[in-house]
N, C-alpha and C positions, 0 to 999 in steps of 0.2 A: 403381738403379732398384728401386722397391717391388715386393713380391710381387703387389700388386693390379694394377700396370701390366703385369707379366709375364703374368698370367693373363687379363686383360681385353682389351677391344678396343684396337686400335692408335690412338694419338692422332694428331692432325693432324701434329705434328712428326715422329712416327715414319713416317707414311705418306709424307711428302715425302722422308724419308731413303731409304725403300725405292725410290722412283721413281728417285733419282739414284745408287743404289748400283751398283757393278760387278756383272756377272753372276757368280753363285756366291758372293757375299759377303753375309753378314748385316749390315745397316747398324747404326750406332750409333743407338738410338732417341731419344737426347737431342739429335740434330741439330736446329737451329731450323727451323721451318716457314716457308720463304721462297719467294716466287714469283720464280723467275729468279735470276741471279747478281748483276746490278746493279753490276759492278765497274768498268765503263767510266766515265771522268770527262768525256768529251766525245763528240760525235757520231762523230768519226773513229775513236776507239777502239772505239766500239760497232759501227761498220761493219766494222772489222778483225776483231773477235771473231766477227761473223756470217760473214765470209769463211772464217775458220778452221774454224768448224763445218761449213760447206759442204764444204770440202776434206776434213774428217774423215768425210764421209758423211752428215751431217745436212742434207739438201737440202730437206726438207719439201715444200712445194707449188711450189718454184721451177721444176722441169721442166714441171709442168702449166701454170703461168702462162705460161712461154715458149712452150709448145705452143699454148696458147689464142691468144696474140697472133699467132703464125705462121698458124694456121688462119684467123683472122679476116681477116688481110691477104690470104691466098690466095683465100678465098671472095669477098671484096670485089672483087678484080680479076676473078675468074672469072664473077661474076654481079652486075649492077648493082642487083638487088633485095635483095641480102643485107643491106646496111647501111641499109635504109629503116625508117621509123618502124613501119610495119605488121609487118615481119618481126621487128624487135627485140621488139615486144610479143608476137608469136606465139612467139618463142623463150623468153620468160619463162614463158608459160603451158605450153608444151610440156615445159619442163624441171622444172616444179614437183614433179610426182610422183617423178621420178627423183632430184631433189635431196633430197627428204624421205626416200626409201627409202635413199639413200646415207648420210644422217645416221643413220638407224635402225641400219644395219649397222655403223657405227663402234663402237657400244657393245659388240658381240660381237667385232669384229675386234681391238679393243684387248686382249682377253683371249687372242688367238691362236685364237679359235674362229670358226665360220662358221654362218650361217643360210640354207640354201638354200630354206627354205619361206617366207621373208618375202613374196615376191610372191603366192603362192597363199593366204597368210594374209589379205592384204587382199582377194584375190579372193573367198574364202568370206565374209568379213565384209561386203563390198559386195553379194554375192549375197543375203545375208539382209536387208541394208538396203533394197535396191530392192524386194524382195518385200514387206517390211513396210510400205513407204511407198506402195504402190499405192493407188488409190482405195478408200475404205472400210477402209484399214489404220490403223495407229497413227500418231501424230504423228512428224514427222521427228526432233525432238530426242530423244525416247524411243528411236526406232529407232537413232539414232546411238549412244546409250549401250549398246544391245544389241550393236552392231557392235564398239565398243571393248571391251566385256566379252568378246566372242568372241576378239578379239586377245589380251587379257590371259590368257585361259584357255589359248590355244595356247602363248603364251610361258611360262606357268607349267608346262605339260606338258613343253616342251622342256627348261626349266631343271631339272625333276625328273630326267629321264633323264640329262642331261649332268652336272649338278653333284652330284646325290645318288647315282644309280646308277653313273655313270661310263662311260656309253655315249658314244663319240665324237660330237661335234656333227654331223660330216659325215653319219654314218649316220642319226642321229635325224631331222635336217632333210631328208635325201634321202627317207627313208620318208614323212615328212609331205608333202613336195613331190608325191609320187606319190599318196598317200592322199587329200589334200585336193582334188585334182582330181576324184576320184570323188565327193566330197561336193558339190562345185560342180555336177557333172552331175545329181545327185539334186535339188538345190535349183532350178536353172535349167531343167534338161531339155536333152537333146541337141539342138543347133541352135537353142535358144531364146535370145531376147534380151529383156531387160526394160529399159524406159526409166526414166531418173531423173526422178521427178515433182517433188520439192520445189524450188520456185524459188530459195530461199536457197542451196541446195547448187549449183545450176547457176550462180548468180550469182558464186560464188567464182572460176570460171574464165572467165566470159563478161561480167562487168561491171567497171567501172572506178571508181576513186576520183575525186572532184572534182579539178580541176587544182591548186587551192591545197593540197589534202591531201597531194599528193606532196612538195611542198616542206616542209610541216610534218613529214612522216615523216622526211625527211632530217635536219632539225634535231633531232628527238627522238632519232634513232639516234646522231648525233654527241654530243649531250648525255649520253646513257647511257654511251657509250664513254669520254667524258672523266671522268664521275663514277666509273666503275669504276677507271680509271687513277689518279685522285687518291686513291681509297680504298686501292688497292694501295700507293701511295707512303706513305700515312699508316701503314699496317700495318708496312711495312718500316722506316720511321723509328722507330716505337715499339719495334721489335725490335732497333734499333741496327744494322741492315743497310744497306749502301749502296744508293742508288737510281740507276737509269740516268738519263742526262741528260734533263731535261724537254723539251729540243728534239726528242728522238726521238719523244715523244708527239705533239708538235705536227706533226711531219713526217708521221706515220702518219695523224693526223686530217685533215691537209690533203690527203693522197692520197685518202683515202676521200671527202672532200668533193668533190674534183674529179671522181672517177669517178662518185660518186652524183649529182652535179649534171648531168653529161652524160647519164646514164641517165634521170633525171627529165625533163630537157629533151626528149629524144627521145620519151619516152612521153607527154608533155603536148602534143606536136605533133599536129595533126589527121591521123589515119590512116584516116579514113572515106572515104565515097564522095561523089559530088555530091549524093546524096539525103539522106545522114545524116552528121553530124559525129561523130567518135569520138576522144575525148581522155582522158588520165589514166592513172595507174598501175593495172594490173590488181589487183583485190582480193586475189588470191592472194599477191602480193608481200609485203605487210606481215605476212601470216600466216606465210610461210616465214621471214621475217626474225625474227619473234618466236620461232619454234622454234629458229632458229640461236643467237640471243642467250641464250635460257634454257638450251639444251643446253650451250653453251660455258661459261656460268657454273657449271652443275652439274659439268662435267668438270674445270674449272680451279680452282674455289674451294669445293668441298664435299668432305667426307670420302669419300663414295661415289665421286666422280670420281677422287680420288687413289688409292683402292684399286683401281679398274679398271686404272690405269696400273701400279700396283705389282704386281698379279697378272700382267698381261701381260708385264711386264719381267722378273720373277723370282718365280714363284708360290711356290716353296719358301721364299725369304727372307720374302715377305709372310706366309706361314703361320706361320713361326717368330716373326715379330714380333707376331703376335696377330690378323691379319686373318682374318675368317670368310670364307674363300675360297668355300665352298659357297653361302652366302647372297648374296654379291656376284655370283657367276656367275648364280644364279637370277634376281636382280633385273635383270641386264643383258639376259637373254633376254626377260623381260617388257617391259622398256623398248623393246627392238627391235621386238617384235610390235605393241605399241600404236602406236608411231610408224609402223609399216608400214600400219596401218589408216588413219592420217591421210593417208599417201601414196595409199592407195586412194580416199579421198574426192576428192582432187585429180584422180585418174585418171578416175573415172567422171563427175565434173563436167565434165571436158574433152570426153570422147567422148560423153557424154549417155546412156550405157546400160551394162549389164553382161551378160556372157554367160558360158558355161562355160569360156572361155579367159582370162578377165580375170586379169591378174597372172602368168600362166604364163611369159611370155617376158621379163619385166622384171627378175627377181631377179638374173640374171647381169650385167645392165647396172648394177644397183645395186652389186654387188660390184666391178665394173670401175670404177665412178665413184669409189668410195672409194680403190681401189688406184692408179688413175691420178692422183688428187689427192695421193697421198703417204702414205696410211695403210698401215702395215706389215701384211702378212699374218702376220707372225711374232708380233704382239702388242706392246703396250707403247709404241707410237709412232703418233701421228696426232691430228688435230683435226677438228672438225666442218667448219670452213671449208675444209679440204682436200677433204672429200667434196663440198662445194658446188662447188668449182672443178673437180674431176674430172667431176662430173655435167654441168657447163656445157660442158666439152670435148666430152663425148660428144653432148650436145644440139646443139652447133654442128656436129659432124660429120654427124649425122643431118639437121639442117636444111639445111646447105650442099649435101650430096650430093643431097637432095631437090630443091633449086632447080635443080640441074644435070641433073635427070631421069635420074639413074643408078639402076639397079635395086637392090632391097633387098639382093641378094647383095653389092653393093659396100659397103653399110653394115656388114653383118656382117663382111666381110673386113677392112675398115679398123679397126673396133672391136676385132677380134681381135688385129690387129697392135699396136694402141695398148696393149692390155692386156698383151700379152707384153713389150713394151718397158718398160712401167711396172713389172711384176713383176721384170724383170731389173734395173732400176735399184734397186728396193727391196732385192733380194738382194745386189747389189754394195755398196750403201751399208751394209747390215748387216755384211758382211764387213769393210769398210773401217773401220767404227767398233768392230769387235771384239765385236759383240753376237751371242750365240747363245742362242736361247730354250731354257729348261730345262723 
């Protein structure tokens, strides 16, 4: 390896090696940069390899998916309104803010860090946004840029203290969690509530796409996933690495097509009243899907994403291999805070207002969503889709218990139990796989 490589930034090949390296071992930087192992020659071998990984502790989102299925069955039998078109659409809009916040937190959880201020970050940003967009205020696009800028500044500040100064992220973000609530009080006023004025913002959560657009959206998503899969196979073939069976890709796409088709069918059915027809996929759905696809691409197929996994899996090995750990951590907190502001947009668009408590209670649910979905609290393991699944589990619990007219205390108790179970599964899986964060 050249002196330039030793002193400079880690290459893509080196980053991939760091991610797969055993804990405490500095990997060979010349290991090829390959996505996955691809050693299976048929579907059965691929399935057996997956079962072996599960038995080894790498369960991913499997427990969350199983829990989601069980919960949906239970609530469907408990209340006939749960699996109706209107409630399914309501579930999507209810979950949008939590899903986005969960995805935001994945970027710092992958490092083994945490951001307890993500909720109040979007609270402060939305407080400023609604104040700026009141009558005779500035235009909503400019106010939205200001809100995103506030999120970026807060993330930059957290990253400075955590990555540069070395203050634990728990302490920094807990301090901001408390302090930013005071800032919201100063902006909004004690007991004050400000309505969301811009119609395009309210439409995100309260308007729907045309019926045909839902099917077009499904086709576009499937085409994008197929294109990325074929691109990956091409890269592996050029590197001389084995590809997994193409049948696996078709099976995955088929499953997504079936699930997506059922969802679009439900959302396109009339869920209105006798006086007004209401059909179509809520506008917030394609926005969240776009965030998921872009974020997944960044984490899986860019140097920045590979470095996040490398640092979370073995920070010292990543540092020795040339990763600028400080810069990557800094960038992760900025990413988390900016995405949190997007979650805030969905939140205020749904409730139609902002007050001094906006975002205060949702951050722990965001952490819970990521952990329930299979993102490791110890760093180095997790995907955005897992946070989406985990957030859906929590949203289903809240929605289902609400239909049963159970008190809010029941929601908190059930969510607490689910989080403890998920964290326990994560810890046991970590022990079983032999991983210990350094």
